[in-house]
C-alpha positions as MATLAB code, in Angstrom:
seq = 'MSAKILLAQPAGGEGLPLYELLRTQGYLVLTAATLSEAADRIGESPALALLDRSLADLEGPEAWEKLSRECRKADICCLELASSGHTAGNFLPAESGVPGTITMPAEASEILAKIDSQLTIRRLSYELELVHARLRKQQLETLENRRSASLIQRSLLPDRFPKVDSFRFAWRFLPWEQVGGDLFNVLQLDEDTVMAYLFDVSGHGIPAAMVTVSIYQSLSLHTGDIVKKSLKAPPYYDVPSPGNVLHELDLEYPFERFGKFFTISYMLLDAVTGTVRYSNAGHPPPILVRAGGAQEILAAGGSIVGLGELVPFEEGRVSLDPGDRLYLYSDGITEFRDAGGELFGQQRLLQELGRQGKRPLDAACEKVFDSLDAFGKGSRQSDDMTLLAIEYLGR';
ca = [
      35.320   -5.676    0.129;
      38.126   -5.916    2.764;
      37.640   -4.075    6.030;
      39.687   -0.914    6.476;
      41.776   -0.665    9.664;
      43.635    2.369   10.967;
      46.923    1.481   12.677;
      48.407    4.338   14.720;
      51.890    3.622   16.153;
      55.061    5.663   16.635;
      57.509    5.581   13.723;
      60.178    2.944   14.259;
      58.113    1.083   16.865;
      56.813   -2.464   16.750;
      54.258   -1.573   14.072;
      55.773   -3.412   11.116;
      55.026   -6.967   12.287;
      51.410   -5.945   13.136;
      51.085   -4.128    9.821;
      52.212   -7.247    7.935;
      49.909   -9.476   10.016;
      46.900   -7.373    9.074;
      47.893   -7.248    5.407;
      48.238  -11.043    5.221;
      44.689  -11.340    6.601;
      43.364   -9.244    3.718;
      42.704   -6.026    5.630;
      43.277   -2.631    4.026;
      45.625   -0.917    6.500;
      45.846    2.858    6.968;
      48.901    3.939    8.939;
      49.555    6.962   11.136;
      52.665    7.817   13.120;
      51.096   10.582   15.231;
      47.765   11.241   16.922;
      47.042   14.248   14.701;
      47.721   12.159   11.606;
      45.444    9.458   12.988;
      42.722   12.060   13.582;
      42.989   13.151    9.953;
      42.731    9.582    8.685;
      39.526    9.018   10.667;
      37.908   10.880    7.780;
      38.697    7.895    5.538;
      36.096    5.905    7.518;
      38.050    2.929    8.812;
      35.990    0.138   10.330;
      38.387   -0.156   13.275;
      41.235    1.848   14.798;
      44.237    0.274   16.563;
      45.785    3.018   18.660;
      49.112    2.735   20.427;
      48.880    4.095   23.953;
      52.504    5.262   23.844;
      51.449    8.054   21.447;
      49.707    9.733   24.371;
      53.011    9.796   26.265;
      54.703   11.437   23.277;
      52.026   14.014   22.343;
      50.128   14.620   25.550;
      46.557   14.106   26.799;
      45.026   16.912   24.718;
      45.979   15.279   21.422;
      44.738   11.956   22.774;
      41.400   13.505   23.770;
      41.065   15.142   20.348;
      41.483   11.771   18.665;
      39.006   10.324   21.140;
      36.426   12.898   20.091;
      37.032   12.201   16.406;
      36.501    8.485   16.966;
      33.265    9.072   18.867;
      32.023   11.497   16.256;
      32.716    9.039   13.436;
      31.424    6.071   15.500;
      34.670    4.175   14.982;
      35.327    1.020   17.016;
      38.742    1.177   18.692;
      41.280   -1.063   20.373;
      44.176    0.230   22.459;
      47.615   -1.184   21.975;
      49.217   -0.966   25.402;
      52.483   -2.329   26.730;
      52.498   -4.044   30.088;
      53.735   -0.808   31.636;
      50.667    1.242   30.651;
      47.312    1.497   32.391;
      44.780    0.225   29.862;
      41.207    1.206   29.260;
      41.531    4.975   29.638;
      41.003    5.906   25.995;
      37.374    5.717   24.928;
      34.111    5.807   26.861;
      31.409    3.229   26.188;
      29.316    5.461   23.901;
      32.021    5.334   21.205;
      31.648    1.581   20.697;
      32.990   -1.405   22.637;
      36.470   -0.421   23.810;
      39.109   -3.031   24.405;
      42.830   -3.401   24.934;
      45.515   -5.567   23.427;
      48.554   -5.894   25.688;
      51.633   -5.893   23.516;
      53.462   -7.966   22.567;
      50.651  -10.425   21.961;
      50.050  -13.619   20.039;
      48.752  -13.173   16.479;
      45.724  -15.310   17.290;
      44.761  -13.044   20.207;
      45.125   -9.918   18.092;
      43.081  -11.319   15.207;
      40.392  -12.658   17.559;
      39.879   -9.238   19.164;
      39.866   -7.505   15.788;
      37.352   -9.995   14.410;
      35.164   -9.521   17.495;
      35.103   -5.734   17.075;
      34.395   -5.936   13.360;
      31.597   -8.448   13.952;
      30.018   -6.152   16.541;
      30.268   -3.229   14.113;
      28.708   -5.237   11.270;
      25.865   -6.522   13.441;
      25.209   -3.018   14.791;
      25.053   -1.675   11.258;
      22.682   -4.421   10.158;
      20.514   -3.836   13.228;
      20.335   -0.125   12.441;
      19.263   -0.950    8.881;
      16.490   -3.171   10.235;
      15.374   -0.432   12.626;
      15.422    2.111    9.808;
      13.254   -0.131    7.618;
      10.858   -0.723   10.502;
      10.613    3.011   11.182;
       9.917    3.648    7.517;
       7.253    0.934    7.426;
       5.655    2.267   10.603;
       5.532    5.782    9.188;
       4.031    4.488    5.933;
       1.466    2.423    7.855;
       0.508    5.394   10.023;
       0.179    7.607    6.977;
      -1.929    5.005    5.151;
      -4.148    4.598    8.204;
      -4.495    8.354    8.509;
      -5.439    8.631    4.845;
      -7.919    5.751    5.095;
      -9.415    7.270    8.246;
      -9.858   10.614    6.493;
     -11.573    8.861    3.587;
     -13.870    7.002    5.966;
     -14.783   10.193    7.808;
     -15.368   12.048    4.544;
     -18.108    9.533    3.687;
     -20.094   10.281    6.835;
     -23.173   12.403    6.036;
     -22.680   16.113    6.569;
     -26.403   16.762    6.210;
     -29.636   14.781    6.214;
     -32.551   14.930    3.778;
     -35.007   17.735    4.487;
     -38.072   15.613    5.077;
     -40.671   17.249    7.300;
     -41.924   13.990    8.779;
     -38.522   12.725   10.016;
     -35.733   13.963   12.216;
     -32.249   12.378   12.235;
     -29.231   12.352   14.558;
     -26.053   10.296   14.893;
     -22.912    9.693   16.914;
     -19.760    8.035   15.637;
     -16.717    7.234   17.782;
     -13.984    5.633   15.666;
     -11.498    3.152   17.042;
      -7.800    4.057   17.042;
      -7.415    1.760   14.037;
      -9.372    2.278   10.846;
     -12.651    0.394   11.135;
     -15.418   -0.660    8.814;
     -18.508    1.151   10.166;
     -20.463    3.440    7.876;
     -24.030    4.728    7.588;
     -26.067    7.033    5.438;
     -29.547    8.487    4.938;
     -30.711    9.377    1.420;
     -34.000   10.505   -0.072;
     -34.813    8.202   -3.012;
     -37.954    9.966   -4.173;
     -40.536   12.405   -2.873;
     -41.953    9.949   -0.341;
     -39.171    7.404    0.269;
     -36.086    7.753    2.475;
     -33.378    5.081    2.642;
     -31.277    4.519    5.785;
     -28.551    1.962    6.383;
     -25.710    1.124    8.717;
     -23.109   -1.522    7.893;
     -19.957   -2.935    9.469;
     -17.176   -4.602    7.449;
     -15.241   -7.420    9.136;
     -11.718   -6.676   10.326;
      -9.949   -3.362   10.660;
      -7.275   -1.352    8.954;
      -6.839   -0.271    5.379;
      -8.358   -3.390    3.688;
     -11.600   -2.957    5.663;
     -11.660    0.763    4.865;
     -11.271    0.118    1.133;
     -14.176   -2.367    1.133;
     -16.182    0.212    3.093;
     -15.636    2.775    0.344;
     -16.700    0.257   -2.308;
     -19.937   -0.602   -0.490;
     -20.675    3.078   -0.014;
     -20.375    3.589   -3.760;
     -22.623    0.597   -4.475;
     -25.307    2.124   -2.245;
     -24.920    5.579   -3.786;
     -27.509    7.120   -6.094;
     -24.764    8.416   -8.373;
     -22.326    5.518   -8.697;
     -24.570    2.476   -8.179;
     -27.981    1.185   -9.267;
     -28.755   -1.157   -6.389;
     -30.947    1.189   -4.339;
     -32.748    2.834   -7.272;
     -33.021    1.273  -10.724;
     -33.802    3.086  -13.943;
     -36.795    2.011  -16.046;
     -37.736    2.862  -19.618;
     -41.410    3.379  -18.775;
     -43.103    5.646  -16.218;
     -42.300    6.287  -13.439;
     -38.849    5.601  -14.993;
     -37.397    4.190  -11.812;
     -37.954    1.427   -9.300;
     -37.023    1.350   -5.618;
     -36.055   -2.264   -4.790;
     -37.217   -3.731   -1.512;
     -34.723   -4.117    1.368;
     -34.518   -7.876    0.788;
     -33.669   -7.372   -2.880;
     -31.002   -4.789   -2.019;
     -29.300   -7.226    0.362;
     -29.542   -9.954   -2.273;
     -27.768   -7.706   -4.800;
     -25.081   -6.842   -2.269;
     -24.494  -10.507   -1.533;
     -23.961  -11.174   -5.242;
     -21.584   -8.222   -5.615;
     -19.467   -8.892   -2.512;
     -18.692  -12.607   -2.249;
     -16.129  -13.416    0.432;
     -13.846  -15.017   -2.151;
     -13.514  -11.716   -3.993;
     -12.573   -9.390   -1.153;
     -11.669  -11.656    1.753;
     -14.195   -9.688    3.798;
     -17.814  -10.019    4.795;
     -20.077   -7.380    6.289;
     -23.286   -6.971    8.228;
     -25.911   -4.356    7.439;
     -29.275   -3.015    8.520;
     -31.165   -1.516    5.599;
     -34.562    0.173    5.683;
     -36.967    2.226    3.590;
     -39.016    4.908    5.342;
     -42.297    6.153    3.914;
     -42.511    9.853    4.696;
     -46.292    9.943    4.125;
     -47.549    6.881    5.979;
     -44.731    6.310    8.470;
     -44.366    2.726    7.259;
     -40.896    1.183    7.574;
     -39.699   -1.798    5.524;
     -36.407   -3.269    6.634;
     -34.064   -6.242    6.508;
     -30.887   -7.147    8.394;
     -27.932   -9.143    7.156;
     -26.371  -10.510   10.327;
     -26.352   -7.030   11.844;
     -27.463   -6.107   15.383;
     -31.215   -5.564   14.942;
     -32.526   -1.975   15.037;
     -34.491   -0.924   18.087;
     -37.888    0.767   17.862;
     -38.811    2.872   20.874;
     -42.456    3.894   20.841;
     -43.518    7.312   22.047;
     -45.230    5.655   25.001;
     -42.052    3.799   26.030;
     -42.693    0.346   24.550;
     -39.720   -1.201   22.732;
     -39.501   -3.577   19.785;
     -36.530   -5.434   18.281;
     -36.628   -5.374   14.476;
     -35.001   -8.748   13.872;
     -36.182   -9.798   10.387;
     -33.369  -10.588    7.949;
     -30.833  -13.219    7.023;
     -27.139  -14.134    7.112;
     -24.192  -11.789    6.740;
     -23.328  -10.481    3.282;
     -20.572  -12.417    1.542;
     -21.538  -15.999    2.354;
     -23.712  -16.650   -0.677;
     -27.104  -15.918    0.934;
     -27.288  -19.064    3.026;
     -30.920  -18.189    3.778;
     -33.159  -15.645    1.970;
     -33.205  -12.146    3.370;
     -36.583  -11.835    5.065;
     -38.223   -8.448    5.327;
     -39.997   -6.844    8.228;
     -42.578   -4.064    8.263;
     -43.649   -1.711   11.052;
     -45.818    1.395   11.176;
     -44.612    4.434   13.056;
     -46.700    6.866   15.038;
     -45.613   10.434   15.814;
     -42.885   10.424   18.447;
     -41.678    6.886   17.671;
     -37.928    6.484   17.305;
     -35.701    4.025   15.427;
     -32.120    3.338   16.473;
     -29.561    1.638   14.224;
     -26.229    0.787   15.850;
     -23.052   -1.235   15.403;
     -21.848   -4.053   17.629;
     -19.037   -1.799   18.846;
     -21.634   -0.447   21.293;
     -23.131   -3.668   22.612;
     -19.746   -5.463   22.684;
     -17.937   -2.668   24.518;
     -16.347   -4.077   27.679;
     -15.517   -2.534   31.023;
     -12.222   -3.118   32.837;
     -13.548   -6.438   34.177;
     -14.469   -7.719   30.729;
     -18.248   -7.362   31.130;
     -20.182   -6.462   27.969;
     -22.329   -3.357   27.770;
     -24.845   -5.572   25.988;
     -28.170   -5.081   24.257;
     -30.152   -4.971   27.501;
     -28.232   -1.951   28.821;
     -28.682   -0.271   25.455;
     -32.448   -0.879   25.611;
     -32.617    0.546   29.122;
     -30.603    3.606   28.164;
     -32.708    4.300   25.066;
     -35.849    3.900   27.139;
     -34.675    6.633   29.497;
     -34.124    9.105   26.657;
     -37.687    9.368   25.332;
     -38.214   12.918   26.563;
     -34.884   14.262   25.383;
     -34.325   15.786   21.944;
     -33.001   13.199   19.508;
     -29.464   14.596   19.341;
     -29.216   14.825   23.126;
     -30.505   11.257   23.429;
     -27.646   10.009   21.252;
     -25.150   11.973   23.314;
     -26.499   10.452   26.529;
     -26.040    6.929   25.169;
     -22.352    7.618   24.583;
     -22.089    9.212   28.033;
     -23.454    5.995   29.518;
     -20.891    3.969   27.562;
     -18.118    6.132   28.960;
     -19.461    5.782   32.505;
     -19.793    2.014   32.090;
     -16.276    1.574   30.749;
     -14.631    3.740   33.442;
     -11.711    4.500   31.172;
     -11.636    1.208   29.266;
     -10.390    1.487   25.707;
     -12.790    0.575   22.939;
     -11.870   -2.208   20.514;
     -14.147   -1.280   17.616;
     -15.971    1.627   16.019;
     -19.084    2.770   17.901;
     -21.885    4.050   15.713;
     -25.456    5.107   16.511;
     -28.004    6.425   13.986;
     -31.325    7.702   15.347;
     -34.520    8.442   13.389;
     -37.675   10.037   14.842;
     -41.040   10.074   13.070;
     -42.848   13.386   13.506;
     -46.025   12.561   11.619;
     -47.422   14.207    8.517;
];
């Protein structure tokens, strides 16, 4: 569609040759013989206005200023047509577009070049605004999707723990500004058995959050059968070992299917004997802090889930005494860096946990996160930070 140009010149002036020049170039020309008429025709949304400066001499500065306001309001690009006797450049300020002047009479090539330049600037500005509008829309959609995914992730965090007299539980979770893949849970599988796990899906954002939800469902008593299988004969159920659970997860979540892998620590706690069976799939190994202060790294396990079980998932077994504590955590804690790039590391975590033996379990978790904050000195985290603590109280 041809560009629309408003040509405002006094009646009987030198407008006819310019009018014909524009028509021969395919422009749709709107004409106005006065400033007030030109102001009215601004409402027809011309792409460019050619305004004869001599109209200001005929109608006065107030009419000229009114037209100036109309042009700015409509965001119309303008060129002044000024004779050699006029002072050019007094019509429009910069915020109305890119003002310019054509000194009349002028060569047709000069006139067309300046018109083409203004129209090109207008077109590029319009296209740029469209790009910005699309980007703003995409950013808003991304933020909303992240917010929704974050709310889903948070809704899966346990709001209560099993009421098992022999165990006490506590946790701290500090999400990253982007949606991450950390999640944990504690469930009672039968009268004597409690399951606890903490996993971390690779990557961040909505894809990681969606895989997180899927894994959560697979490890649920209501939507999955990995952690507790039904049998047709008494006792009518079976609680698979940690190694078998990780094997089932590896079959269900191949990397080729989701484009994600994840690490996990999974354990079964015996509420009667205090025995713990566990296995890790590439996850930071849980830490056992004995009541007397001794520490053990529970490292048994295998490769990350999603790689086709490169090695079998080995199982470990430990026996707890009253006062012993287990800590499951994500690598967002040990890989947290200070302003100089130094890692918080496993050794600092061990030292901090060792200092918390006399504190209540919930306060101990809080102190660990206080130490992370003191270590970072304002550094921004780059991953979720999750800590799940379990204390054995005895029978």
